[in-house]
PATI-864111 format. One record per residue (C-alpha): residue in one letter; chain; x, y, z. Coordinates in steps of 0.02 Angstrom, whole numbers. Example, Ala and Ser with C-alpha at 12.3 -4.5 7.8 and 13.67 -1.06 7.14 Angstrom:
ATOM residu chaine c1 c2 c3
ATOM A A 615 -225 390;
ATOM S A 684 -53 357;
// end
This chain:
ATOM residu chaine c1 c2 c3
ATOM M A 1976 -3268 -8127;
ATOM R A 1813 -3213 -8204;
ATOM R A 1807 -3178 -8391;
ATOM I A 1792 -2990 -8370;
ATOM Q A 1937 -2992 -8248;
ATOM L A 2037 -3083 -8380;
ATOM L A 1991 -2947 -8503;
ATOM A A 2060 -2817 -8386;
ATOM A A 2217 -2916 -8349;
ATOM L A 2251 -2944 -8534;
ATOM M A 2195 -2769 -8583;
ATOM V A 2025 -2822 -8650;
ATOM C A 2116 -2946 -8762;
ATOM A A 1980 -3071 -8803;
ATOM L A 1851 -2958 -8887;
ATOM L A 1855 -3054 -9050;
ATOM A A 1971 -3201 -9020;
ATOM S A 1893 -3336 -9128;
ATOM A A 1970 -3501 -9079;
ATOM C A 1927 -3581 -9244;
ATOM N A 2013 -3446 -9344;
ATOM V A 2190 -3447 -9277;
ATOM G A 2260 -3335 -9412;
ATOM L A 2357 -3367 -9570;
ATOM G A 2544 -3362 -9580;
ATOM G A 2679 -3409 -9703;
ATOM D A 2611 -3577 -9760;
ATOM D A 2444 -3501 -9810;
ATOM Q A 2529 -3354 -9896;
ATOM A A 2632 -3477 -9997;
ATOM Q A 2473 -3567 -10052;
ATOM R A 2400 -3402 -10110;
ATOM G A 2557 -3349 -10205;
ATOM L A 2600 -3210 -10083;
ATOM D A 2748 -3284 -9990;
ATOM D A 2902 -3219 -10082;
ATOM P A 2921 -3030 -10101;
ATOM G A 3085 -3047 -10194;
ATOM D A 3178 -2881 -10183;
ATOM C A 3018 -2786 -10138;
ATOM I A 2973 -2717 -9967;
ATOM P A 2854 -2840 -9880;
ATOM V A 2695 -2765 -9807;
ATOM E A 2609 -2886 -9689;
ATOM V A 2423 -2847 -9674;
ATOM A A 2317 -2923 -9535;
ATOM V A 2133 -2912 -9583;
ATOM S A 1970 -2972 -9507;
ATOM S A 1909 -3133 -9586;
ATOM E A 1756 -3065 -9678;
ATOM K A 1865 -2968 -9800;
ATOM I A 2016 -3081 -9822;
ATOM D A 1962 -3140 -9995;
ATOM L A 1937 -2961 -10056;
ATOM I A 2103 -2896 -9985;
ATOM T A 2194 -3047 -10055;
ATOM D A 2125 -3016 -10229;
ATOM L A 2176 -2833 -10221;
ATOM A A 2349 -2878 -10156;
ATOM R A 2379 -2999 -10300;
ATOM E A 2330 -2864 -10425;
ATOM F A 2436 -2733 -10336;
ATOM N A 2595 -2836 -10317;
ATOM G A 2705 -2821 -10471;
ATOM S A 2599 -2682 -10546;
ATOM D A 2656 -2504 -10583;
ATOM E A 2558 -2447 -10430;
ATOM A A 2674 -2549 -10319;
ATOM Q A 2830 -2457 -10377;
ATOM L A 2916 -2342 -10252;
ATOM D A 3053 -2215 -10275;
ATOM D A 3183 -2337 -10211;
ATOM G A 3103 -2506 -10240;
ATOM C A 2934 -2589 -10239;
ATOM A A 2799 -2643 -10118;
ATOM F A 2736 -2821 -10093;
ATOM V A 2577 -2842 -9991;
ATOM R A 2543 -3004 -9895;
ATOM P A 2371 -3011 -9810;
ATOM Y A 2320 -3141 -9683;
ATOM S A 2163 -3166 -9580;
ATOM K A 2163 -3119 -9397;
ATOM A A 2009 -3095 -9289;
ATOM S A 1996 -2913 -9236;
ATOM G A 1996 -2935 -9048;
ATOM L A 2134 -3064 -9053;
ATOM A A 2240 -2948 -9159;
ATOM M A 2208 -2808 -9036;
ATOM S A 2264 -2919 -8894;
ATOM L A 2422 -2971 -8984;
ATOM L A 2464 -2791 -9029;
ATOM A A 2439 -2737 -8849;
ATOM E A 2563 -2871 -8798;
ATOM G A 2689 -2831 -8935;
ATOM W A 2636 -2977 -9047;
ATOM P A 2741 -3105 -8951;
ATOM D A 2717 -3264 -9054;
ATOM E A 2747 -3238 -9240;
ATOM E A 2769 -3423 -9275;
ATOM R A 2594 -3464 -9214;
ATOM E A 2498 -3303 -9245;
ATOM G A 2578 -3244 -9406;
ATOM P A 2704 -3105 -9439;
ATOM R A 2693 -2938 -9352;
ATOM P A 2580 -2830 -9460;
ATOM V A 2625 -2666 -9543;
ATOM V A 2441 -2634 -9579;
ATOM W A 2297 -2685 -9468;
ATOM S A 2118 -2683 -9534;
ATOM P A 1999 -2739 -9397;
ATOM A A 1812 -2743 -9426;
ATOM A A 1787 -2579 -9333;
ATOM S A 1896 -2431 -9283;
ATOM S A 1836 -2450 -9103;
ATOM W A 1968 -2586 -9083;
ATOM G A 2104 -2460 -9123;
ATOM A A 2033 -2339 -8996;
ATOM I A 2032 -2474 -8862;
ATOM L A 2210 -2524 -8906;
ATOM N A 2269 -2345 -8887;
ATOM Q A 2177 -2327 -8722;
ATOM L A 2256 -2484 -8654;
ATOM R A 2428 -2427 -8706;
ATOM A A 2397 -2257 -8626;
ATOM D A 2352 -2346 -8464;
ATOM E A 2524 -2425 -8472;
ATOM G A 2610 -2260 -8510;
ATOM E A 2640 -2308 -8691;
ATOM P A 2608 -2199 -8845;
ATOM P A 2464 -2239 -8963;
ATOM M A 2495 -2373 -9094;
ATOM A A 2338 -2357 -9202;
ATOM P A 2321 -2185 -9283;
ATOM E A 2150 -2131 -9346;
ATOM S A 2112 -2196 -9520;
ATOM D A 1980 -2172 -9652;
ATOM P A 1858 -2316 -9678;
ATOM F A 1907 -2439 -9812;
ATOM M A 1729 -2505 -9819;
ATOM L A 1575 -2500 -9708;
ATOM T A 1430 -2610 -9658;
ATOM P A 1296 -2571 -9528;
ATOM L A 1235 -2688 -9392;
ATOM V A 1058 -2751 -9427;
ATOM L A 933 -2869 -9350;
ATOM A A 914 -3006 -9481;
ATOM M A 737 -3075 -9475;
ATOM P A 648 -3205 -9581;
ATOM E A 540 -3102 -9697;
ATOM P A 370 -3169 -9636;
ATOM M A 415 -3126 -9456;
ATOM A A 470 -2950 -9501;
ATOM E A 309 -2926 -9599;
ATOM A A 208 -2983 -9448;
ATOM L A 285 -2837 -9353;
ATOM G A 241 -2714 -9491;
ATOM W A 402 -2715 -9592;
ATOM P A 446 -2624 -9701;
ATOM D A 325 -2482 -9661;
ATOM T A 330 -2489 -9471;
ATOM P A 497 -2451 -9385;
ATOM I A 558 -2597 -9278;
ATOM G A 690 -2594 -9143;
ATOM Y A 747 -2662 -8976;
ATOM A A 586 -2604 -8893;
ATOM E A 490 -2729 -8998;
ATOM V A 620 -2863 -8963;
ATOM L A 596 -2833 -8776;
ATOM E A 406 -2833 -8788;
ATOM L A 399 -2998 -8882;
ATOM S A 532 -3074 -8770;
ATOM L A 431 -3042 -8613;
ATOM D A 260 -3083 -8685;
ATOM P A 211 -3260 -8628;
ATOM Q A 117 -3281 -8793;
ATOM G A 274 -3245 -8893;
ATOM W A 232 -3235 -9077;
ATOM G A 53 -3281 -9032;
ATOM S A 33 -3099 -8977;
ATOM V A 40 -3049 -9162;
ATOM G A -62 -3193 -9228;
ATOM H A 70 -3328 -9254;
ATOM P A 73 -3448 -9106;
ATOM E A 149 -3580 -9221;
ATOM W A 314 -3483 -9218;
ATOM G A 332 -3507 -9031;
ATOM P A 426 -3385 -8919;
ATOM F A 532 -3243 -8985;
ATOM R A 711 -3307 -9002;
ATOM L A 858 -3190 -9021;
ATOM G A 1030 -3236 -9089;
ATOM K A 1176 -3133 -9025;
ATOM T A 1361 -3165 -9027;
ATOM N A 1467 -3148 -8872;
ATOM P A 1529 -2966 -8862;
ATOM N A 1694 -3027 -8790;
ATOM Y A 1728 -3112 -8957;
ATOM S A 1627 -3030 -9094;
ATOM T A 1616 -2855 -9167;
ATOM S A 1432 -2881 -9208;
ATOM G A 1401 -2942 -9030;
ATOM L A 1486 -2789 -8957;
ATOM S A 1394 -2672 -9076;
ATOM A A 1228 -2753 -9034;
ATOM L A 1261 -2736 -8849;
ATOM I A 1306 -2551 -8865;
ATOM A A 1150 -2520 -8972;
ATOM Q A 1045 -2612 -8843;
ATOM Y A 1108 -2497 -8705;
ATOM Y A 1079 -2343 -8811;
ATOM A A 900 -2403 -8843;
ATOM A A 874 -2425 -8656;
ATOM T A 935 -2248 -8619;
ATOM G A 851 -2159 -8765;
ATOM K A 1019 -2084 -8814;
ATOM V A 1113 -2089 -8979;
ATOM R A 1282 -2031 -8912;
ATOM D A 1379 -1996 -8752;
ATOM L A 1334 -2160 -8668;
ATOM S A 1406 -2152 -8492;
ATOM T A 1446 -2275 -8354;
ATOM E A 1312 -2189 -8249;
ATOM D A 1184 -2231 -8385;
ATOM L A 1230 -2414 -8376;
ATOM A A 1192 -2421 -8190;
ATOM R A 1016 -2348 -8201;
ATOM P A 889 -2479 -8140;
ATOM E A 777 -2460 -8292;
ATOM V A 927 -2486 -8408;
ATOM V A 978 -2643 -8314;
ATOM E A 800 -2709 -8324;
ATOM F A 789 -2671 -8511;
ATOM S A 954 -2759 -8547;
ATOM E A 910 -2913 -8444;
ATOM G A 744 -2925 -8535;
ATOM V A 827 -2926 -8706;
ATOM E A 957 -3053 -8650;
ATOM S A 819 -3169 -8588;
ATOM A A 769 -3202 -8769;
ATOM V A 942 -3260 -8824;
ATOM V A 951 -3432 -8905;
ATOM H A 1136 -3446 -8862;
ATOM Y A 1286 -3334 -8889;
ATOM G A 1443 -3388 -8983;
ATOM D A 1605 -3324 -9057;
ATOM T A 1541 -3292 -9235;
ATOM T A 1380 -3250 -9326;
ATOM L A 1418 -3388 -9451;
ATOM T A 1351 -3515 -9326;
ATOM F A 1180 -3432 -9332;
ATOM L A 1179 -3407 -9520;
ATOM N A 1232 -3585 -9558;
ATOM N A 1099 -3650 -9439;
ATOM F A 971 -3536 -9523;
ATOM A A 1020 -3611 -9692;
ATOM R A 1003 -3791 -9631;
ATOM N A 833 -3755 -9554;
ATOM D A 778 -3665 -9712;
ATOM A A 824 -3818 -9815;
ATOM R A 713 -3930 -9708;
ATOM G A 570 -3805 -9695;
ATOM T A 595 -3752 -9514;
ATOM A A 672 -3579 -9539;
ATOM L A 538 -3496 -9433;
ATOM T A 569 -3605 -9280;
ATOM Y A 757 -3583 -9257;
ATOM A A 779 -3398 -9220;
ATOM S A 669 -3245 -9240;
ATOM A A 809 -3119 -9264;
ATOM V A 999 -3120 -9265;
ATOM A A 1112 -2969 -9244;
ATOM V A 1230 -2974 -9394;
ATOM E A 1317 -2855 -9511;
ATOM E A 1224 -2806 -9668;
ATOM V A 1354 -2889 -9779;
ATOM S A 1321 -3056 -9694;
ATOM L A 1135 -3042 -9731;
ATOM V A 1173 -3004 -9914;
ATOM N A 1284 -3158 -9925;
ATOM Y A 1150 -3265 -9842;
ATOM N A 1017 -3210 -9964;
ATOM R A 1135 -3242 -10108;
ATOM G A 1146 -3422 -10047;
ATOM N A 1317 -3406 -9967;
ATOM P A 1286 -3406 -9778;
ATOM D A 1468 -3424 -9727;
ATOM G A 1525 -3286 -9846;
ATOM V A 1658 -3396 -9926;
ATOM L A 1632 -3456 -10104;
ATOM E A 1727 -3618 -10129;
ATOM P A 1783 -3672 -10304;
ATOM G A 1636 -3755 -10390;
ATOM E A 1512 -3706 -10253;
ATOM Q A 1337 -3676 -10320;
ATOM L A 1238 -3540 -10234;
ATOM E A 1063 -3585 -10178;
ATOM P A 963 -3437 -10113;
ATOM P A 854 -3479 -9962;
ATOM R A 669 -3517 -9978;
ATOM V A 634 -3395 -9836;
ATOM P A 749 -3244 -9855;
ATOM L A 810 -3137 -9713;
ATOM V A 774 -2951 -9715;
ATOM A A 874 -2814 -9632;
ATOM V A 788 -2725 -9490;
ATOM Y A 884 -2565 -9452;
ATOM P A 840 -2535 -9269;
ATOM K A 734 -2379 -9253;
ATOM E A 835 -2325 -9101;
ATOM G A 993 -2322 -9209;
ATOM T A 1137 -2437 -9251;
ATOM L A 1326 -2438 -9272;
ATOM F A 1436 -2463 -9423;
ATOM S A 1584 -2579 -9441;
ATOM D A 1698 -2459 -9534;
ATOM N A 1846 -2573 -9573;
ATOM P A 1988 -2447 -9555;
ATOM F A 2155 -2463 -9644;
ATOM I A 2276 -2432 -9500;
ATOM I A 2461 -2413 -9538;
ATOM L A 2531 -2453 -9367;
ATOM D A 2646 -2339 -9268;
ATOM A A 2744 -2488 -9203;
ATOM D A 2930 -2503 -9174;
ATOM W A 2940 -2650 -9296;
ATOM V A 2869 -2547 -9441;
ATOM S A 3004 -2459 -9543;
ATOM D A 2984 -2295 -9638;
ATOM E A 3000 -2393 -9800;
ATOM Q A 2858 -2509 -9749;
ATOM R A 2748 -2361 -9702;
ATOM A A 2776 -2285 -9873;
ATOM A A 2739 -2452 -9957;
ATOM A A 2581 -2473 -9853;
ATOM A A 2522 -2298 -9897;
ATOM Q A 2544 -2343 -10081;
ATOM F A 2430 -2493 -10058;
ATOM E A 2303 -2389 -9962;
ATOM D A 2293 -2266 -10107;
ATOM Y A 2268 -2414 -10222;
ATOM V A 2123 -2494 -10127;
ATOM M A 2035 -2325 -10110;
ATOM R A 2030 -2298 -10298;
ATOM P A 1851 -2295 -10365;
ATOM E A 1878 -2447 -10476;
ATOM N A 1938 -2548 -10326;
ATOM Q A 1801 -2482 -10215;
ATOM E A 1681 -2552 -10344;
ATOM R A 1753 -2720 -10292;
ATOM V A 1707 -2679 -10113;
ATOM L A 1527 -2656 -10169;
ATOM E A 1530 -2821 -10263;
ATOM F A 1572 -2908 -10099;
ATOM G A 1418 -2831 -10016;
ATOM F A 1502 -2691 -9918;
ATOM R A 1468 -2505 -9930;
ATOM P A 1622 -2422 -10009;
ATOM G A 1730 -2308 -9904;
ATOM N A 1757 -2196 -10054;
ATOM P A 1604 -2081 -10067;
ATOM E A 1631 -2064 -10255;
ATOM V A 1564 -2240 -10278;
ATOM A A 1374 -2246 -10285;
ATOM L A 1281 -2383 -10193;
ATOM G A 1196 -2515 -10299;
ATOM E A 1200 -2703 -10332;
ATOM P A 1200 -2810 -10226;
ATOM L A 1136 -2688 -10093;
ATOM T A 957 -2697 -10155;
ATOM P A 784 -2731 -10082;
ATOM E A 785 -2897 -10176;
ATOM L A 925 -2953 -10060;
ATOM G A 840 -2884 -9905;
ATOM V A 931 -2718 -9879;
ATOM D A 889 -2532 -9888;
ATOM V A 1031 -2414 -9931;
ATOM D A 930 -2267 -9864;
ATOM Q A 948 -2344 -9691;
ATOM P A 999 -2327 -9554;
ATOM Q A 916 -2162 -9514;
ATOM T A 1013 -2146 -9351;
ATOM T A 1196 -2190 -9327;
ATOM L A 1250 -2216 -9147;
ATOM A A 1412 -2144 -9081;
ATOM V A 1545 -2266 -9022;
ATOM P A 1562 -2243 -8833;
ATOM D A 1726 -2197 -8752;
ATOM P A 1839 -2349 -8720;
ATOM P A 1812 -2347 -8530;
ATOM V A 1624 -2354 -8560;
ATOM M A 1645 -2503 -8676;
ATOM V A 1743 -2595 -8543;
ATOM E A 1602 -2561 -8420;
ATOM V A 1474 -2619 -8548;
ATOM L A 1564 -2786 -8555;
ATOM R A 1578 -2798 -8367;
ATOM R A 1393 -2771 -8344;
ATOM W A 1350 -2893 -8482;
ATOM E A 1438 -3026 -8380;
ATOM E A 1307 -2997 -8244;
ATOM Q A 1156 -2975 -8358;
ATOM R A 1182 -3108 -8491;
ATOM K A 1068 -3258 -8494;
ATOM D A 1115 -3396 -8372;
ATOM A A 1176 -3564 -8436;
ATOM R A 1151 -3744 -8386;
ATOM V A 1294 -3847 -8457;
ATOM L A 1356 -4027 -8444;
ATOM L A 1541 -4048 -8484;
ATOM A A 1569 -4223 -8555;
ATOM I A 1755 -4261 -8570;
ATOM D A 1832 -4409 -8659;
ATOM V A 1952 -4508 -8548;
ATOM S A 1983 -4649 -8671;
ATOM G A 2156 -4727 -8682;
ATOM S A 2209 -4621 -8832;
ATOM M A 2195 -4465 -8725;
ATOM G A 2358 -4525 -8648;
ATOM D A 2449 -4504 -8813;
ATOM P A 2592 -4377 -8812;
ATOM A A 2550 -4201 -8870;
ATOM G A 2717 -4112 -8860;
ATOM T A 2823 -4034 -8725;
ATOM T A 2808 -3880 -8615;
ATOM D A 2930 -3735 -8622;
ATOM D A 3030 -3815 -8482;
ATOM G A 3045 -3980 -8578;
ATOM R A 2910 -4078 -8485;
ATOM R A 2811 -4202 -8590;
ATOM V A 2623 -4180 -8595;
ATOM T A 2482 -4290 -8656;
ATOM K A 2323 -4241 -8746;
ATOM L A 2229 -4265 -8583;
ATOM D A 2352 -4150 -8493;
ATOM L A 2313 -4009 -8614;
ATOM A A 2126 -4042 -8614;
ATOM V A 2122 -4044 -8424;
ATOM Q A 2212 -3879 -8415;
ATOM A A 2095 -3799 -8543;
ATOM A A 1937 -3866 -8461;
ATOM A A 1993 -3813 -8287;
ATOM E A 2037 -3638 -8344;
ATOM S A 1872 -3621 -8439;
ATOM L A 1776 -3634 -8275;
ATOM A A 1825 -3454 -8240;
ATOM Q A 1717 -3398 -8387;
ATOM F A 1555 -3452 -8304;
ATOM K A 1467 -3335 -8185;
ATOM D A 1417 -3400 -8013;
ATOM T A 1234 -3428 -8059;
ATOM D A 1275 -3536 -8211;
ATOM E A 1244 -3720 -8178;
ATOM V A 1385 -3836 -8232;
ATOM G A 1415 -4023 -8210;
ATOM L A 1555 -4143 -8258;
ATOM R A 1535 -4311 -8344;
ATOM I A 1677 -4421 -8407;
ATOM F A 1661 -4559 -8536;
ATOM S A 1759 -4712 -8589;
ATOM T A 1726 -4897 -8594;
ATOM E A 1768 -4998 -8438;
ATOM L A 1722 -4864 -8313;
ATOM G A 1648 -4889 -8140;
ATOM P A 1680 -5015 -8001;
ATOM N A 1638 -5161 -8115;
ATOM Q A 1712 -5083 -8271;
ATOM D A 1543 -5096 -8357;
ATOM A A 1494 -4913 -8373;
ATOM D A 1516 -4800 -8523;
ATOM Y A 1510 -4638 -8425;
ATOM L A 1514 -4575 -8248;
ATOM D A 1448 -4414 -8172;
ATOM L A 1586 -4345 -8062;
ATOM V A 1502 -4180 -8017;
ATOM P A 1314 -4153 -8034;
ATOM I A 1244 -4003 -8126;
ATOM A A 1226 -3863 -7998;
ATOM P A 1269 -3678 -7979;
ATOM I A 1454 -3664 -8015;
ATOM G A 1477 -3534 -7880;
ATOM E A 1449 -3674 -7755;
ATOM Q A 1566 -3801 -7835;
ATOM R A 1694 -3715 -7945;
ATOM D A 1840 -3782 -7841;
ATOM E A 1769 -3958 -7840;
ATOM L A 1747 -3956 -8028;
ATOM R A 1925 -3899 -8052;
ATOM E A 1992 -4032 -7934;
ATOM R A 1894 -4172 -8018;
ATOM I A 1946 -4115 -8192;
ATOM E A 2128 -4106 -8141;
ATOM S A 2121 -4284 -8072;
ATOM L A 2065 -4365 -8237;
ATOM V A 2165 -4510 -8310;
ATOM P A 2148 -4604 -8476;
ATOM V A 2057 -4773 -8472;
ATOM A A 1998 -4874 -8623;
ATOM G A 1884 -4850 -8777;
ATOM T A 1767 -4712 -8840;
ATOM P A 1578 -4740 -8820;
ATOM L A 1540 -4579 -8913;
ATOM Y A 1362 -4615 -8970;
ATOM T A 1304 -4679 -8802;
ATOM V A 1368 -4533 -8700;
ATOM T A 1306 -4404 -8826;
ATOM R A 1128 -4470 -8824;
ATOM A A 1125 -4497 -8636;
ATOM S A 1191 -4323 -8602;
ATOM Y A 1065 -4245 -8721;
ATOM E A 921 -4338 -8639;
ATOM A A 982 -4291 -8465;
ATOM L A 977 -4105 -8508;
ATOM L A 809 -4127 -8593;
ATOM T A 734 -4211 -8440;
ATOM D A 783 -4071 -8322;
ATOM Y A 766 -3931 -8449;
ATOM D A 766 -3755 -8377;
ATOM P A 675 -3630 -8491;
ATOM E A 761 -3483 -8407;
ATOM K A 935 -3542 -8458;
ATOM I A 1039 -3592 -8608;
ATOM N A 1037 -3783 -8597;
ATOM A A 1187 -3867 -8678;
ATOM V A 1310 -4010 -8681;
ATOM V A 1495 -3991 -8721;
ATOM V A 1569 -4155 -8786;
ATOM L A 1759 -4164 -8802;
ATOM S A 1815 -4319 -8897;
ATOM D A 1982 -4369 -8971;
ATOM G A 1925 -4522 -9067;
ATOM R A 1790 -4615 -9160;
ATOM N A 1652 -4717 -9081;
ATOM E A 1732 -4878 -9016;
ATOM D A 1584 -4955 -8926;
ATOM P A 1525 -5116 -9013;
ATOM R A 1369 -5112 -8905;
ATOM N A 1312 -4950 -8989;
ATOM D A 1368 -4908 -9165;
ATOM D A 1201 -4834 -9221;
ATOM L A 1246 -4660 -9283;
ATOM E A 1085 -4636 -9381;
ATOM G A 984 -4683 -9228;
ATOM L A 1078 -4553 -9127;
ATOM L A 1052 -4416 -9256;
ATOM A A 868 -4461 -9274;
ATOM A A 844 -4447 -9085;
ATOM L A 930 -4277 -9082;
ATOM T A 833 -4212 -9232;
ATOM E A 665 -4276 -9171;
ATOM G A 700 -4203 -9002;
ATOM S A 745 -4031 -9068;
ATOM E A 595 -4027 -9186;
ATOM G A 472 -4110 -9068;
ATOM Q A 493 -3991 -8922;
ATOM Q A 529 -3819 -8992;
ATOM T A 514 -3741 -8820;
ATOM R A 651 -3854 -8748;
ATOM P A 805 -3835 -8858;
ATOM V A 958 -3927 -8795;
ATOM R A 1113 -3894 -8899;
ATOM I A 1268 -4003 -8914;
ATOM F A 1435 -3916 -8945;
ATOM P A 1565 -4049 -8988;
ATOM I A 1754 -4023 -8988;
ATOM A A 1850 -4133 -9110;
ATOM Y A 2014 -4154 -9018;
ATOM G A 2170 -4217 -9106;
ATOM D A 2197 -4291 -9278;
ATOM D A 2097 -4450 -9242;
ATOM A A 1936 -4363 -9188;
ATOM D A 1784 -4396 -9296;
ATOM L A 1753 -4216 -9349;
ATOM A A 1627 -4262 -9484;
ATOM V A 1517 -4356 -9359;
ATOM L A 1534 -4221 -9227;
ATOM R A 1479 -4090 -9352;
ATOM R A 1323 -4191 -9391;
ATOM V A 1287 -4203 -9205;
ATOM A A 1303 -4015 -9184;
ATOM E A 1196 -3979 -9337;
ATOM A A 1059 -4095 -9274;
ATOM T A 1039 -3982 -9122;
ATOM D A 1068 -3814 -9209;
ATOM A A 1236 -3790 -9125;
ATOM A A 1416 -3788 -9190;
ATOM A A 1564 -3906 -9190;
ATOM Y A 1740 -3847 -9151;
ATOM D A 1901 -3914 -9228;
ATOM S A 2051 -3935 -9113;
ATOM S A 2148 -4057 -9221;
ATOM D A 2302 -3969 -9153;
ATOM P A 2297 -4017 -8968;
ATOM T A 2401 -3865 -8921;
ATOM A A 2257 -3753 -8979;
ATOM I A 2134 -3827 -8855;
ATOM N A 2140 -3679 -8736;
ATOM R A 2079 -3560 -8869;
ATOM V A 1952 -3684 -8935;
ATOM F A 1881 -3714 -8762;
ATOM D A 1865 -3526 -8738;
ATOM A A 1768 -3513 -8902;
ATOM V A 1651 -3654 -8852;
ATOM I A 1615 -3576 -8683;
ATOM S A 1579 -3411 -8772;
ATOM N A 1411 -3488 -8821;
ATOM F A 1353 -3474 -8640;
// end
């Protein structure tokens, strides 16, 4: 089943399902002092990850205060992080797995109110009443194109308006940045998240279509089918570095490149929310300030380009759900908390975190300043959110128009992959390899027919003479011609011996580099459940040097490695260094039962 078909079957459920952010339940609430409401009415609040710290702080201050008192008791708010699209999916399905996904929420605060509109549409399609009533914004942040300041200046920023038309022009120009006097910057490279997973990715895609049509509202399915709109969209997608499930991948890679003086060769622009750009320029690219963390602002700051054609806002609504599990007492308690967070003094906290307050009584100011790359007088044009059926069609067409990928799947079949990993619902025992095989086989549906995919396995003692470290079971070729063969070969895998991690990683990287295709996203996915166990090659620094020299030495041939650390024994620290060396991202599946979601997130990069 293709990814967009899966969206339809699951009611567009994967629009922001970040596999590395499973959601926080009781254990996390206990750690944050929010687990025991005592005699108060518990109010579970599912919020998108970028504002979990803020909502948690406000909840702590609210709980036990006079503001939490009700006529017949008290309210006790318990926030936890849940990716917006994943929460929408779970709500559409009745939130079936509280143990894994966290308690059923009373309040839902996704990144944008469009998720509530889609949820209601999907329920209407099933003959069900709406669950997400309209709500005022709690805080807002517009989508921007974050550009390294010298690049934006080369295009005339801040005096000359810049938008998707300029992105398209530079993307298609064979001179790239040389067309504006900077050949040393190479081609124009665009960073965009996958719109099936990310609010910013979906907003960027909608804005891109509006730019192609010349409209600012009333985008229609007929507009999407116009040949010139299709051509415009394909041209913009051709500049994409890779996709991904979160903008943090791009911002963290920007920060690493900035530290080593290569900020202008990683990406030319990345579609992110304004608040993320503010955090980056503060020296906090992931938006999370750990205890004792020292902020180091970048040498080359990013500036916010508000597309001249218009942009969308993430409005972060505060939705008290009309769900059958929400009692009248909980609704009253939630309304009390909503009044609390909308108070001007608490909306000042919103501003401190880099968002634009939802309460218009609070004036904009620090940190939304030109010194941190933003302009509060922008955007000049706000785009209207399309109707839900149009958004579904936007996603369907993106599946056809997105940049093609060329991917080698390298799967660990070492002996430890035969270790037990639990039981199925019917009591059948499964191994780590069983779960990985299922996830890898199901992920093949996410590739479109023109994507090129191959399968490599690795372990010591492979081959007829047991002297090989890896074997290519299916060559890299259009998956439309070999999807069934790939699935069959994956499903036939069995565990063997040790883990030659360094050898297979370098060999796979060099194989993709040798046959590099400039029209595609070139990448390796390495799934490993252990540490390097090959005495013939234990040279980690040599591996990292080869990857770093390769990525720096041939800027026009980027090959990215996306490792999956599978199980408790996987060498996550090493795999992160491998990913960072190629400006990619590592994924943590220390819980083997989460591998399906993790694999989906990895494939979202393509």
